[in-house]
TIVO-2410 file (N, C-alpha, C; in nm, 3 decimals):
# residues 190
REC num residu      c1      c2      c3 atome chaine
REC   1      X   2.089  -3.097  -0.826     N      A
REC   1      X   1.990  -3.037  -0.764    CA      A
REC   1      X   1.894  -2.965  -0.812     C      A
REC   2      X   1.766  -2.951  -0.824     N      A
REC   2      X   1.683  -2.883  -0.882    CA      A
REC   2      X   1.683  -2.694  -0.822     C      A
REC   3      X   1.672  -2.642  -0.934     N      A
REC   3      X   1.680  -2.485  -0.935    CA      A
REC   3      X   1.560  -2.440  -0.822     C      A
REC   4      X   1.627  -2.337  -0.732     N      A
REC   4      X   1.503  -2.293  -0.623    CA      A
REC   4      X   1.432  -2.212  -0.750     C      A
REC   5      X   1.294  -2.186  -0.690     N      A
REC   5      X   1.174  -2.122  -0.777    CA      A
REC   5      X   1.174  -2.009  -0.719     C      A
REC   6      X   1.235  -1.891  -0.735     N      A
REC   6      X   1.188  -1.755  -0.702    CA      A
REC   6      X   1.136  -1.656  -0.785     C      A
REC   7      X   0.982  -1.661  -0.792     N      A
REC   7      X   0.899  -1.542  -0.869    CA      A
REC   7      X   0.955  -1.414  -0.848     C      A
REC   8      X   0.935  -1.334  -0.896     N      A
REC   8      X   0.926  -1.174  -0.902    CA      A
REC   8      X   0.796  -1.109  -0.927     C      A
REC   9      X   0.780  -1.042  -0.812     N      A
REC   9      X   0.647  -0.963  -0.814    CA      A
REC   9      X   0.663  -0.817  -0.839     C      A
REC  10      X   0.608  -0.775  -0.978     N      A
REC  10      X   0.632  -0.647  -0.998    CA      A
REC  10      X   0.492  -0.589  -0.924     C      A
REC  11      X   0.508  -0.481  -0.837     N      A
REC  11      X   0.428  -0.443  -0.764    CA      A
REC  11      X   0.357  -0.302  -0.772     C      A
REC  12      X   0.321  -0.294  -0.902     N      A
REC  12      X   0.254  -0.160  -0.948    CA      A
REC  12      X   0.196  -0.151  -1.085     C      A
REC  13      X   0.092  -0.126  -1.113     N      A
REC  13      X   0.007  -0.109  -1.229    CA      A
REC  13      X   0.006   0.024  -1.291     C      A
REC  14      X   0.076   0.127  -1.266     N      A
REC  14      X   0.064   0.265  -1.281    CA      A
REC  14      X   0.158   0.260  -1.439     C      A
REC  15      X   0.070   0.333  -1.527     N      A
REC  15      X   0.110   0.353  -1.638    CA      A
REC  15      X   0.237   0.426  -1.656     C      A
REC  16      X   0.334   0.384  -1.773     N      A
REC  16      X   0.453   0.472  -1.765    CA      A
REC  16      X   0.534   0.418  -1.648     C      A
REC  17      X   0.535   0.310  -1.567     N      A
REC  17      X   0.599   0.293  -1.471    CA      A
REC  17      X   0.706   0.248  -1.508     C      A
REC  18      X   0.847   0.302  -1.387     N      A
REC  18      X   0.965   0.290  -1.432    CA      A
REC  18      X   1.028   0.159  -1.354     C      A
REC  19      X   0.934   0.097  -1.290     N      A
REC  19      X   0.960  -0.019  -1.173    CA      A
REC  19      X   0.970  -0.162  -1.290     C      A
REC  20      X   0.914  -0.153  -1.396     N      A
REC  20      X   0.947  -0.253  -1.501    CA      A
REC  20      X   1.052  -0.260  -1.538     C      A
REC  21      X   1.156  -0.156  -1.545     N      A
REC  21      X   1.278  -0.183  -1.603    CA      A
REC  21      X   1.363  -0.241  -1.486     C      A
REC  22      X   1.331  -0.213  -1.360     N      A
REC  22      X   1.395  -0.269  -1.256    CA      A
REC  22      X   1.368  -0.430  -1.229     C      A
REC  23      X   1.253  -0.490  -1.269     N      A
REC  23      X   1.188  -0.605  -1.275    CA      A
REC  23      X   1.259  -0.659  -1.361     C      A
REC  24      X   1.275  -0.604  -1.491     N      A
REC  24      X   1.364  -0.685  -1.589    CA      A
REC  24      X   1.491  -0.724  -1.565     C      A
REC  25      X   1.551  -0.599  -1.497     N      A
REC  25      X   1.669  -0.631  -1.445    CA      A
REC  25      X   1.718  -0.736  -1.366     C      A
REC  26      X   1.621  -0.725  -1.260     N      A
REC  26      X   1.614  -0.814  -1.136    CA      A
REC  26      X   1.587  -0.974  -1.223     C      A
REC  27      X   1.502  -1.002  -1.283     N      A
REC  27      X   1.489  -1.111  -1.367    CA      A
REC  27      X   1.610  -1.163  -1.422     C      A
REC  28      X   1.665  -1.090  -1.516     N      A
REC  28      X   1.801  -1.135  -1.552    CA      A
REC  28      X   1.908  -1.173  -1.449     C      A
REC  29      X   1.933  -1.086  -1.371     N      A
REC  29      X   2.003  -1.142  -1.246    CA      A
REC  29      X   1.972  -1.240  -1.196     C      A
REC  30      X   1.827  -1.288  -1.155     N      A
REC  30      X   1.801  -1.381  -1.072    CA      A
REC  30      X   1.791  -1.529  -1.179     C      A
REC  31      X   1.784  -1.526  -1.320     N      A
REC  31      X   1.790  -1.638  -1.416    CA      A
REC  31      X   1.951  -1.677  -1.412     C      A
REC  32      X   2.050  -1.533  -1.404     N      A
REC  32      X   2.199  -1.565  -1.401    CA      A
REC  32      X   2.244  -1.632  -1.295     C      A
REC  33      X   2.182  -1.607  -1.193     N      A
REC  33      X   2.222  -1.655  -1.041    CA      A
REC  33      X   2.201  -1.814  -1.036     C      A
REC  34      X   2.087  -1.826  -1.139     N      A
REC  34      X   2.070  -1.996  -1.127    CA      A
REC  34      X   1.911  -2.035  -1.091     C      A
REC  35      X   1.853  -1.899  -1.024     N      A
REC  35      X   1.729  -1.948  -0.991    CA      A
REC  35      X   1.622  -1.965  -1.113     C      A
REC  36      X   1.484  -2.071  -1.083     N      A
REC  36      X   1.402  -2.028  -1.176    CA      A
REC  36      X   1.314  -1.920  -1.123     C      A
REC  37      X   1.282  -1.826  -1.240     N      A
REC  37      X   1.199  -1.732  -1.191    CA      A
REC  37      X   1.123  -1.660  -1.318     C      A
REC  38      X   1.037  -1.602  -1.267     N      A
REC  38      X   0.939  -1.515  -1.394    CA      A
REC  38      X   0.898  -1.405  -1.301     C      A
REC  39      X   0.846  -1.286  -1.380     N      A
REC  39      X   0.791  -1.199  -1.353    CA      A
REC  39      X   0.649  -1.198  -1.347     C      A
REC  40      X   0.596  -1.170  -1.234     N      A
REC  40      X   0.451  -1.181  -1.182    CA      A
REC  40      X   0.386  -1.043  -1.193     C      A
REC  41      X   0.312  -0.998  -1.276     N      A
REC  41      X   0.272  -0.847  -1.279    CA      A
REC  41      X   0.149  -0.791  -1.188     C      A
REC  42      X   0.154  -0.709  -1.087     N      A
REC  42      X   0.042  -0.659  -1.021    CA      A
REC  42      X  -0.065  -0.622  -1.126     C      A
REC  43      X  -0.041  -0.549  -1.225     N      A
REC  43      X  -0.123  -0.506  -1.322    CA      A
REC  43      X  -0.226  -0.612  -1.384     C      A
REC  44      X  -0.167  -0.757  -1.429     N      A
REC  44      X  -0.265  -0.835  -1.432    CA      A
REC  44      X  -0.315  -0.895  -1.342     C      A
REC  45      X  -0.264  -0.897  -1.218     N      A
REC  45      X  -0.362  -0.960  -1.114    CA      A
REC  45      X  -0.463  -0.848  -1.051     C      A
REC  46      X  -0.434  -0.723  -1.036     N      A
REC  46      X  -0.523  -0.653  -0.953    CA      A
REC  46      X  -0.589  -0.530  -1.015     C      A
REC  47      X  -0.587  -0.550  -1.163     N      A
REC  47      X  -0.679  -0.449  -1.230    CA      A
REC  47      X  -0.831  -0.483  -1.253     C      A
REC  48      X  -0.860  -0.597  -1.220     N      A
REC  48      X  -1.006  -0.660  -1.248    CA      A
REC  48      X  -1.069  -0.602  -1.136     C      A
REC  49      X  -1.184  -0.551  -1.130     N      A
REC  49      X  -1.293  -0.490  -1.047    CA      A
REC  49      X  -1.329  -0.640  -0.967     C      A
REC  50      X  -1.352  -0.740  -1.026     N      A
REC  50      X  -1.388  -0.872  -0.944    CA      A
REC  50      X  -1.303  -0.900  -0.830     C      A
REC  51      X  -1.173  -0.850  -0.871     N      A
REC  51      X  -1.090  -0.899  -0.746    CA      A
REC  51      X  -1.112  -0.771  -0.636     C      A
REC  52      X  -1.145  -0.669  -0.621     N      A
REC  52      X  -1.181  -0.589  -0.533    CA      A
REC  52      X  -1.342  -0.605  -0.459     C      A
REC  53      X  -1.413  -0.639  -0.560     N      A
REC  53      X  -1.531  -0.699  -0.514    CA      A
REC  53      X  -1.507  -0.838  -0.430     C      A
REC  54      X  -1.441  -0.929  -0.432     N      A
REC  54      X  -1.397  -1.029  -0.361    CA      A
REC  54      X  -1.367  -1.002  -0.235     C      A
REC  55      X  -1.275  -0.867  -0.224     N      A
REC  55      X  -1.217  -0.862  -0.124    CA      A
REC  55      X  -1.333  -0.829   0.002     C      A
REC  56      X  -1.415  -0.777  -0.060     N      A
REC  56      X  -1.516  -0.704   0.046    CA      A
REC  56      X  -1.645  -0.819   0.038     C      A
REC  57      X  -1.673  -0.898  -0.035     N      A
REC  57      X  -1.782  -1.006  -0.064    CA      A
REC  57      X  -1.748  -1.129  -0.042     C      A
REC  58      X  -1.626  -1.179  -0.039     N      A
REC  58      X  -1.578  -1.306  -0.045    CA      A
REC  58      X  -1.631  -1.389  -0.118     C      A
REC  59      X  -1.643  -1.497  -0.090     N      A
REC  59      X  -1.695  -1.627  -0.194    CA      A
REC  59      X  -1.548  -1.704  -0.221     C      A
REC  60      X  -1.534  -1.750  -0.374     N      A
REC  60      X  -1.437  -1.819  -0.411    CA      A
REC  60      X  -1.341  -1.717  -0.462     C      A
REC  61      X  -1.210  -1.757  -0.471     N      A
REC  61      X  -1.116  -1.681  -0.498    CA      A
REC  61      X  -1.094  -1.645  -0.642     C      A
REC  62      X  -1.109  -1.511  -0.694     N      A
REC  62      X  -1.068  -1.505  -0.843    CA      A
REC  62      X  -0.971  -1.559  -0.929     C      A
REC  63      X  -1.002  -1.657  -1.017     N      A
REC  63      X  -0.941  -1.708  -1.113    CA      A
REC  63      X  -0.791  -1.635  -1.116     C      A
REC  64      X  -0.741  -1.529  -1.129     N      A
REC  64      X  -0.624  -1.455  -1.143    CA      A
REC  64      X  -0.549  -1.473  -1.007     C      A
REC  65      X  -0.634  -1.459  -0.914     N      A
REC  65      X  -0.572  -1.485  -0.788    CA      A
REC  65      X  -0.537  -1.618  -0.712     C      A
REC  66      X  -0.605  -1.690  -0.797     N      A
REC  66      X  -0.579  -1.869  -0.764    CA      A
REC  66      X  -0.451  -1.879  -0.834     C      A
REC  67      X  -0.425  -1.811  -0.913     N      A
REC  67      X  -0.283  -1.824  -1.011    CA      A
REC  67      X  -0.165  -1.790  -0.920     C      A
REC  68      X  -0.182  -1.687  -0.860     N      A
REC  68      X  -0.079  -1.612  -0.774    CA      A
REC  68      X  -0.090  -1.705  -0.654     C      A
REC  69      X  -0.208  -1.756  -0.589     N      A
REC  69      X  -0.184  -1.832  -0.500    CA      A
REC  69      X  -0.116  -1.966  -0.519     C      A
REC  70      X  -0.123  -2.015  -0.651     N      A
REC  70      X  -0.070  -2.165  -0.681    CA      A
REC  70      X   0.110  -2.116  -0.711     C      A
REC  71      X   0.155  -1.995  -0.768     N      A
REC  71      X   0.274  -1.941  -0.767    CA      A
REC  71      X   0.353  -1.951  -0.643     C      A
REC  72      X   0.266  -1.879  -0.524     N      A
REC  72      X   0.338  -1.856  -0.425    CA      A
REC  72      X   0.355  -1.974  -0.344     C      A
REC  73      X   0.249  -2.112  -0.373     N      A
REC  73      X   0.256  -2.228  -0.299    CA      A
REC  73      X   0.377  -2.296  -0.389     C      A
REC  74      X   0.407  -2.280  -0.477     N      A
REC  74      X   0.541  -2.356  -0.555    CA      A
REC  74      X   0.672  -2.273  -0.516     C      A
REC  75      X   0.658  -2.149  -0.483     N      A
REC  75      X   0.784  -2.087  -0.485    CA      A
REC  75      X   0.855  -2.134  -0.373     C      A
REC  76      X   0.999  -2.133  -0.364     N      A
REC  76      X   1.086  -2.156  -0.259    CA      A
REC  76      X   1.107  -1.985  -0.196     C      A
REC  77      X   1.096  -1.893  -0.232     N      A
REC  77      X   1.094  -1.754  -0.212    CA      A
REC  77      X   1.049  -1.673  -0.298     C      A
REC  78      X   1.037  -1.549  -0.273     N      A
REC  78      X   1.008  -1.447  -0.360    CA      A
REC  78      X   1.084  -1.330  -0.351     C      A
REC  79      X   1.075  -1.259  -0.453     N      A
REC  79      X   1.115  -1.095  -0.448    CA      A
REC  79      X   1.012  -1.007  -0.507     C      A
REC  80      X   1.018  -0.907  -0.427     N      A
REC  80      X   0.937  -0.812  -0.439    CA      A
REC  80      X   1.009  -0.667  -0.525     C      A
REC  81      X   0.933  -0.646  -0.615     N      A
REC  81      X   1.003  -0.521  -0.681    CA      A
REC  81      X   0.898  -0.404  -0.667     C      A
REC  82      X   0.915  -0.297  -0.600     N      A
REC  82      X   0.814  -0.207  -0.574    CA      A
REC  82      X   0.853  -0.075  -0.535     C      A
REC  83      X   0.778   0.002  -0.586     N      A
REC  83      X   0.827   0.165  -0.602    CA      A
REC  83      X   0.729   0.204  -0.466     C      A
REC  84      X   0.826   0.337  -0.459     N      A
REC  84      X   0.773   0.427  -0.333    CA      A
REC  84      X   0.672   0.529  -0.396     C      A
REC  85      X   0.546   0.511  -0.346     N      A
REC  85      X   0.470   0.625  -0.366    CA      A
REC  85      X   0.436   0.698  -0.276     C      A
REC  86      X   0.404   0.825  -0.249     N      A
REC  86      X   0.434   0.910  -0.162    CA      A
REC  86      X   0.440   0.856  -0.002     C      A
REC  87      X   0.573   0.806  -0.019     N      A
REC  87      X   0.626   0.730   0.117    CA      A
REC  87      X   0.565   0.601   0.152     C      A
REC  88      X   0.489   0.549   0.066     N      A
REC  88      X   0.443   0.405   0.072    CA      A
REC  88      X   0.434   0.327  -0.034     C      A
REC  89      X   0.370   0.204  -0.044     N      A
REC  89      X   0.398   0.113  -0.139    CA      A
REC  89      X   0.245   0.125  -0.247     C      A
REC  90      X   0.241   0.072  -0.330     N      A
REC  90      X   0.113   0.115  -0.426    CA      A
REC  90      X  -0.009  -0.006  -0.371     C      A
REC  91      X  -0.097   0.067  -0.406     N      A
REC  91      X  -0.237  -0.019  -0.355    CA      A
REC  91      X  -0.244  -0.131  -0.422     C      A
REC  92      X  -0.220  -0.142  -0.554     N      A
REC  92      X  -0.202  -0.259  -0.636    CA      A
REC  92      X  -0.123  -0.381  -0.563     C      A
REC  93      X  -0.003  -0.337  -0.526     N      A
REC  93      X   0.086  -0.415  -0.447    CA      A
REC  93      X   0.016  -0.492  -0.339     C      A
REC  94      X  -0.094  -0.409  -0.261     N      A
REC  94      X  -0.161  -0.457  -0.128    CA      A
REC  94      X  -0.259  -0.529  -0.183     C      A
REC  95      X  -0.346  -0.518  -0.279     N      A
REC  95      X  -0.417  -0.589  -0.303    CA      A
REC  95      X  -0.383  -0.728  -0.349     C      A
REC  96      X  -0.263  -0.760  -0.414     N      A
REC  96      X  -0.209  -0.861  -0.445    CA      A
REC  96      X  -0.178  -0.929  -0.323     C      A
REC  97      X  -0.121  -0.887  -0.240     N      A
REC  97      X  -0.046  -0.955  -0.131    CA      A
REC  97      X  -0.179  -0.980  -0.010     C      A
REC  98      X  -0.269  -0.881  -0.021     N      A
REC  98      X  -0.382  -0.924   0.083    CA      A
REC  98      X  -0.483  -1.069   0.020     C      A
REC  99      X  -0.481  -1.104  -0.088     N      A
REC  99      X  -0.550  -1.191  -0.154    CA      A
REC  99      X  -0.519  -1.342  -0.104     C      A
REC 100      X  -0.389  -1.370  -0.040     N      A
REC 100      X  -0.386  -1.480  -0.002    CA      A
REC 100      X  -0.294  -1.432   0.158     C      A
REC 101      X  -0.261  -1.564   0.211     N      A
REC 101      X  -0.217  -1.529   0.354    CA      A
REC 101      X  -0.121  -1.629   0.395     C      A
REC 102      X  -0.171  -1.768   0.427     N      A
REC 102      X  -0.093  -1.874   0.461    CA      A
REC 102      X   0.011  -1.926   0.378     C      A
REC 103      X  -0.035  -1.897   0.229     N      A
REC 103      X   0.082  -1.949   0.144    CA      A
REC 103      X   0.234  -1.891   0.186     C      A
REC 104      X   0.217  -1.749   0.220     N      A
REC 104      X   0.335  -1.678   0.287    CA      A
REC 104      X   0.443  -1.747   0.368     C      A
REC 105      X   0.361  -1.803   0.441     N      A
REC 105      X   0.439  -1.850   0.585    CA      A
REC 105      X   0.590  -1.927   0.551     C      A
REC 106      X   0.657  -1.903   0.622     N      A
REC 106      X   0.822  -1.930   0.615    CA      A
REC 106      X   0.884  -1.937   0.476     C      A
REC 107      X   0.819  -1.820   0.407     N      A
REC 107      X   0.880  -1.815   0.262    CA      A
REC 107      X   1.003  -1.680   0.300     C      A
REC 108      X   1.115  -1.695   0.227     N      A
REC 108      X   1.181  -1.585   0.221    CA      A
REC 108      X   1.133  -1.508   0.125     C      A
REC 109      X   1.185  -1.357   0.143     N      A
REC 109      X   1.145  -1.245   0.067    CA      A
REC 109      X   1.247  -1.151   0.067     C      A
REC 110      X   1.265  -1.104  -0.053     N      A
REC 110      X   1.373  -1.020  -0.092    CA      A
REC 110      X   1.286  -0.860  -0.155     C      A
REC 111      X   1.371  -0.767  -0.139     N      A
REC 111      X   1.273  -0.630  -0.194    CA      A
REC 111      X   1.390  -0.569  -0.250     C      A
REC 112      X   1.326  -0.524  -0.377     N      A
REC 112      X   1.399  -0.411  -0.442    CA      A
REC 112      X   1.290  -0.311  -0.438     C      A
REC 113      X   1.371  -0.199  -0.373     N      A
REC 113      X   1.302  -0.082  -0.352    CA      A
REC 113      X   1.307   0.031  -0.456     C      A
REC 114      X   1.226   0.079  -0.506     N      A
REC 114      X   1.224   0.160  -0.639    CA      A
REC 114      X   1.175   0.316  -0.636     C      A
REC 115      X   1.257   0.433  -0.656     N      A
REC 115      X   1.207   0.545  -0.641    CA      A
REC 115      X   1.270   0.646  -0.745     C      A
REC 116      X   1.203   0.745  -0.805     N      A
REC 116      X   1.261   0.846  -0.870    CA      A
REC 116      X   1.358   0.966  -0.809     C      A
REC 117      X   1.352   0.962  -0.651     N      A
REC 117      X   1.408   1.045  -0.572    CA      A
REC 117      X   1.562   0.966  -0.526     C      A
REC 118      X   1.645   1.023  -0.447     N      A
REC 118      X   1.754   0.987  -0.404    CA      A
REC 118      X   1.747   0.902  -0.293     C      A
REC 119      X   1.631   0.837  -0.224     N      A
REC 119      X   1.620   0.768  -0.121    CA      A
REC 119      X   1.603   0.614  -0.168     C      A
REC 120      X   1.562   0.603  -0.290     N      A
REC 120      X   1.527   0.471  -0.370    CA      A
REC 120      X   1.444   0.393  -0.292     C      A
REC 121      X   1.335   0.443  -0.239     N      A
REC 121      X   1.221   0.346  -0.188    CA      A
REC 121      X   1.267   0.300  -0.026     C      A
REC 122      X   1.325   0.386   0.022     N      A
REC 122      X   1.379   0.356   0.146    CA      A
REC 122      X   1.221   0.362   0.233     C      A
REC 123      X   1.153   0.455   0.244     N      A
REC 123      X   1.079   0.497   0.355    CA      A
REC 123      X   0.965   0.349   0.312     C      A
REC 124      X   0.929   0.309   0.203     N      A
REC 124      X   0.828   0.207   0.182    CA      A
REC 124      X   0.869   0.108   0.228     C      A
REC 125      X   1.019   0.068   0.188     N      A
REC 125      X   1.065  -0.066   0.246    CA      A
REC 125      X   1.044  -0.091   0.397     C      A
REC 126      X   1.042  -0.006   0.479     N      A
REC 126      X   1.004  -0.011   0.599    CA      A
REC 126      X   0.856  -0.082   0.630     C      A
REC 127      X   0.757  -0.045   0.575     N      A
REC 127      X   0.652  -0.074   0.583    CA      A
REC 127      X   0.616  -0.194   0.509     C      A
REC 128      X   0.701  -0.225   0.411     N      A
REC 128      X   0.677  -0.374   0.331    CA      A
REC 128      X   0.716  -0.480   0.444     C      A
REC 129      X   0.849  -0.451   0.514     N      A
REC 129      X   0.929  -0.549   0.582    CA      A
REC 129      X   0.775  -0.591   0.688     C      A
REC 130      X   0.725  -0.452   0.760     N      A
REC 130      X   0.637  -0.513   0.857    CA      A
REC 130      X   0.515  -0.591   0.825     C      A
REC 131      X   0.504  -0.561   0.704     N      A
REC 131      X   0.386  -0.645   0.610    CA      A
REC 131      X   0.443  -0.786   0.609     C      A
REC 132      X   0.551  -0.796   0.583     N      A
REC 132      X   0.586  -0.953   0.552    CA      A
REC 132      X   0.606  -1.019   0.682     C      A
REC 133      X   0.634  -0.943   0.776     N      A
REC 133      X   0.669  -1.011   0.882    CA      A
REC 133      X   0.527  -1.059   0.955     C      A
REC 134      X   0.439  -0.968   0.932     N      A
REC 134      X   0.271  -1.010   0.981    CA      A
REC 134      X   0.240  -1.109   0.906     C      A
REC 135      X   0.293  -1.156   0.776     N      A
REC 135      X   0.236  -1.283   0.712    CA      A
REC 135      X   0.331  -1.399   0.739     C      A
REC 136      X   0.407  -1.389   0.842     N      A
REC 136      X   0.519  -1.501   0.860    CA      A
REC 136      X   0.600  -1.537   0.768     C      A
REC 137      X   0.644  -1.434   0.687     N      A
REC 137      X   0.736  -1.458   0.619    CA      A
REC 137      X   0.902  -1.433   0.639     C      A
REC 138      X   1.014  -1.455   0.576     N      A
REC 138      X   1.139  -1.423   0.636    CA      A
REC 138      X   1.190  -1.311   0.558     C      A
REC 139      X   1.179  -1.187   0.574     N      A
REC 139      X   1.252  -1.074   0.519    CA      A
REC 139      X   1.402  -1.088   0.508     C      A
REC 140      X   1.469  -1.104   0.384     N      A
REC 140      X   1.623  -1.078   0.389    CA      A
REC 140      X   1.651  -0.955   0.436     C      A
REC 141      X   1.776  -0.966   0.482     N      A
REC 141      X   1.852  -0.809   0.542    CA      A
REC 141      X   1.894  -0.747   0.402     C      A
REC 142      X   1.933  -0.824   0.316     N      A
REC 142      X   1.980  -0.747   0.199    CA      A
REC 142      X   1.857  -0.712   0.104     C      A
REC 143      X   1.884  -0.579   0.067     N      A
REC 143      X   1.784  -0.535  -0.030    CA      A
REC 143      X   1.867  -0.447  -0.121     C      A
REC 144      X   1.767  -0.417  -0.233     N      A
REC 144      X   1.847  -0.323  -0.332    CA      A
REC 144      X   1.768  -0.209  -0.359     C      A
REC 145      X   1.816  -0.090  -0.356     N      A
REC 145      X   1.762   0.024  -0.365    CA      A
REC 145      X   1.787   0.052  -0.528     C      A
REC 146      X   1.686   0.118  -0.591     N      A
REC 146      X   1.673   0.193  -0.718    CA      A
REC 146      X   1.663   0.319  -0.714     C      A
REC 147      X   1.746   0.406  -0.671     N      A
REC 147      X   1.719   0.572  -0.675    CA      A
REC 147      X   1.726   0.615  -0.818     C      A
REC 148      X   1.662   0.749  -0.858     N      A
REC 148      X   1.660   0.788  -0.954    CA      A
REC 148      X   1.653   0.703  -1.090     C      A
REC 149      X   1.542   0.626  -1.065     N      A
REC 149      X   1.503   0.502  -1.193    CA      A
REC 149      X   1.485   0.557  -1.304     C      A
REC 150      X   1.433   0.676  -1.307     N      A
REC 150      X   1.418   0.728  -1.432    CA      A
REC 150      X   1.528   0.764  -1.524     C      A
REC 151      X   1.642   0.786  -1.435     N      A
REC 151      X   1.776   0.784  -1.525    CA      A
REC 151      X   1.851   0.698  -1.512     C      A
REC 152      X   1.836   0.571  -1.435     N      A
REC 152      X   1.950   0.487  -1.401    CA      A
REC 152      X   1.976   0.376  -1.523     C      A
REC 153      X   1.863   0.354  -1.595     N      A
REC 153      X   1.915   0.237  -1.720    CA      A
REC 153      X   1.940   0.285  -1.838     C      A
REC 154      X   2.014   0.210  -1.928     N      A
REC 154      X   2.018   0.264  -2.079    CA      A
REC 154      X   1.908   0.177  -2.131     C      A
REC 155      X   1.920   0.223  -2.268     N      A
REC 155      X   1.811   0.139  -2.363    CA      A
REC 155      X   1.795  -0.016  -2.366     C      A
REC 156      X   1.922  -0.093  -2.348     N      A
REC 156      X   1.945  -0.219  -2.332    CA      A
REC 156      X   1.892  -0.263  -2.177     C      A
REC 157      X   1.873  -0.185  -2.088     N      A
REC 157      X   1.823  -0.205  -1.935    CA      A
REC 157      X   1.919  -0.238  -1.861     C      A
REC 158      X   2.055  -0.190  -1.880     N      A
REC 158      X   2.156  -0.182  -1.810    CA      A
REC 158      X   2.170  -0.069  -1.719     C      A
REC 159      X   2.229  -0.077  -1.607     N      A
REC 159      X   2.249   0.044  -1.529    CA      A
REC 159      X   2.390   0.136  -1.607     C      A
REC 160      X   2.352   0.256  -1.616     N      A
REC 160      X   2.449   0.354  -1.715    CA      A
REC 160      X   2.551   0.344  -1.615     C      A
REC 161      X   2.568   0.427  -1.525     N      A
REC 161      X   2.676   0.485  -1.447    CA      A
REC 161      X   2.772   0.358  -1.385     C      A
REC 162      X   2.881   0.360  -1.464     N      A
REC 162      X   2.963   0.239  -1.407    CA      A
REC 162      X   2.971   0.216  -1.236     C      A
REC 163      X   3.015   0.349  -1.207     N      A
REC 163      X   2.984   0.310  -1.021    CA      A
REC 163      X   2.879   0.262  -0.979     C      A
REC 164      X   2.758   0.312  -1.028     N      A
REC 164      X   2.647   0.278  -0.966    CA      A
REC 164      X   2.626   0.141  -1.020     C      A
REC 165      X   2.659   0.114  -1.116     N      A
REC 165      X   2.648  -0.051  -1.160    CA      A
REC 165      X   2.733  -0.121  -1.084     C      A
REC 166      X   2.838  -0.095  -1.053     N      A
REC 166      X   2.933  -0.190  -0.964    CA      A
REC 166      X   2.851  -0.170  -0.817     C      A
REC 167      X   2.805  -0.099  -0.758     N      A
REC 167      X   2.738  -0.111  -0.641    CA      A
REC 167      X   2.614  -0.179  -0.656     C      A
REC 168      X   2.533  -0.174  -0.735     N      A
REC 168      X   2.409  -0.212  -0.778    CA      A
REC 168      X   2.426  -0.378  -0.808     C      A
REC 169      X   2.528  -0.413  -0.855     N      A
REC 169      X   2.554  -0.558  -0.887    CA      A
REC 169      X   2.603  -0.620  -0.793     C      A
REC 170      X   2.651  -0.557  -0.689     N      A
REC 170      X   2.731  -0.617  -0.549    CA      A
REC 170      X   2.613  -0.642  -0.471     C      A
REC 171      X   2.542  -0.552  -0.460     N      A
REC 171      X   2.410  -0.556  -0.374    CA      A
REC 171      X   2.309  -0.644  -0.396     C      A
REC 172      X   2.301  -0.681  -0.543     N      A
REC 172      X   2.242  -0.771  -0.595    CA      A
REC 172      X   2.263  -0.915  -0.566     C      A
REC 173      X   2.388  -0.924  -0.607     N      A
REC 173      X   2.444  -1.053  -0.553    CA      A
REC 173      X   2.446  -1.089  -0.410     C      A
REC 174      X   2.467  -1.021  -0.339     N      A
REC 174      X   2.445  -1.074  -0.184    CA      A
REC 174      X   2.282  -1.056  -0.149     C      A
REC 175      X   2.190  -0.995  -0.218     N      A
REC 175      X   2.051  -1.034  -0.184    CA      A
REC 175      X   2.028  -1.161  -0.232     C      A
REC 176      X   2.065  -1.203  -0.349     N      A
REC 176      X   1.997  -1.345  -0.420    CA      A
REC 176      X   2.092  -1.431  -0.351     C      A
REC 177      X   2.208  -1.414  -0.293     N      A
REC 177      X   2.259  -1.523  -0.208    CA      A
REC 177      X   2.204  -1.547  -0.082     C      A
REC 178      X   2.172  -1.428  -0.040     N      A
REC 178      X   2.099  -1.466   0.102    CA      A
REC 178      X   1.923  -1.532   0.071     C      A
REC 179      X   1.866  -1.501  -0.029     N      A
REC 179      X   1.771  -1.522  -0.077    CA      A
REC 179      X   1.793  -1.696  -0.084     C      A
REC 180      X   1.897  -1.728  -0.163     N      A
REC 180      X   1.920  -1.873  -0.179    CA      A
REC 180      X   1.942  -1.943  -0.039     C      A
REC 181      X   2.020  -1.898   0.064     N      A
REC 181      X   2.059  -1.936   0.174    CA      A
REC 181      X   1.918  -1.969   0.247     C      A
REC 182      X   1.838  -1.881   0.264     N      A
REC 182      X   1.697  -1.876   0.370    CA      A
REC 182      X   1.629  -1.990   0.283     C      A
REC 183      X   1.598  -1.946   0.172     N      A
REC 183      X   1.527  -2.062   0.072    CA      A
REC 183      X   1.574  -2.216   0.098     C      A
REC 184      X   1.691  -2.251   0.089     N      A
REC 184      X   1.760  -2.385   0.116    CA      A
REC 184      X   1.712  -2.424   0.261     C      A
REC 185      X   1.761  -2.350   0.340     N      A
REC 185      X   1.749  -2.342   0.502    CA      A
REC 185      X   1.552  -2.393   0.538     C      A
REC 186      X   1.493  -2.294   0.482     N      A
REC 186      X   1.337  -2.311   0.490    CA      A
REC 186      X   1.283  -2.454   0.415     C      A
REC 187      X   1.346  -2.488   0.314     N      A
REC 187      X   1.312  -2.593   0.249    CA      A
REC 187      X   1.322  -2.724   0.294     C      A
REC 188      X   1.447  -2.713   0.363     N      A
REC 188      X   1.462  -2.799   0.448    CA      A
REC 188      X   1.409  -2.835   0.592     C      A
REC 189      X   1.371  -2.726   0.625     N      A
REC 189      X   1.294  -2.759   0.772    CA      A
REC 189      X   1.147  -2.791   0.756     C      A
REC 190      X   1.093  -2.823   0.622     N      A
REC 190      X   0.948  -2.852   0.611    CA      A
REC 190      X   0.910  -2.989   0.657     C      A
***
C-alpha cells in the first residue's frame, strides 16, 4: 500500500521560535509511524508582502501559496504545529490557512499545540478547531500539547523528562493512529 501523505505545517514565523523543535519532533514521529511527511514552514509562505497584498487585491495566487495549495491537494491529511500567542494562534498561520479553502475539504487534521506555559496551547486549540470545521476539515479528537516547550527538549530534540516523554509519546501515537484512520476512511470515500 502507498504511504499516506501527511505534511506538517509549522504555523509561526517568529524569530527564536520554540515550535520548530516540536515540528522536528513530530516529523520524526510521523516518518517513524510510516507517513510520507515534510515540514512546511509558515515563515517561507507568509513572510512575503505580495501574499498580504494578494489577500486584499486578489488576482493570481502568489507562487509560494500555489505550492501550499498543491501540497494540500496531494495530502491525505495534515498536522498543524501551532504555538499559542496571547490565547490565540499566530497571524502567519491564519494568513497561510486563508490562502486556500476548497482544498481542505474532507481532510483530517491533527493539531500539536505549543506553549511556554502550563496549558500547552489549549486556548489556541479551541480556536483552531473552529477554523478547521469552517473549512470542512475533519479535526481529530487526539491532539498533543507541548507545555513549557522552552524547557521540554534536550539538544538532540528528545523530550528530557522520562515521565513527560512517556505521556507525550503515548499521545503522539494515538494522534497518528487517528490521523491514519480518518485519512484512510476519507480517501476511500472519494
